[in-house]
C-alpha positions, -999 to +999 in steps of 0.1 A: +000+000+000+014+034-009+013+065+013+006+100+002+007+134+019-020+160+015-019+195+028-053+205+042-060+241+053-063+245+091-098+260+085-110+225+076-122+212+109-120+175+103-100+148+121-075+128+102-097+097+107-128+114+092-107+127+062-093+092+056-128+077+060-143+101+035-116+093+009-120+056+014-158+058+013-157+078-020-132+054-036-156+025-025-186+044-039-168+050-072-159+012-073-121+020-072-118-001-040-136-031-026-151-027+008-123-048+022-096-026+006-113+006+018-116-008+053-079-017+053-071+018+042-087+033+074-077+005+097-111-010+102-127-044+098-148-048+067-179-050+088-171-018+108-164+000+075-197-010+060-216-001+091-200+035+090-207+042+054-241+058+060-225+084+083-205+095+053-235+095+029-225+063+011-249+034+004-238-001+003-263-008-024-255+001-060-277+027-077-270+013-111-300-001-130-279-027-147-266-039-113-302-041-100-312-062-130-281-084-125-290-088-088-326-098-096-314-123-122-290-139-097-315-140-068 
């Protein structure tokens, strides 16, 4: 896993954890990371990460119509 450094203005009142969680949640939402990879990025279990996604405005359910049709076909 690689490490990057980001300079955030002091006026952004957010903990390092919340910032990391927001980035991981967005990467998960954009399907760039699996839930397990995103959880690892913030140092959480997969279950804990999934349980916290709602706090960051991310749904664990896909909003794609094609994904919905695929889910129904595979049910």
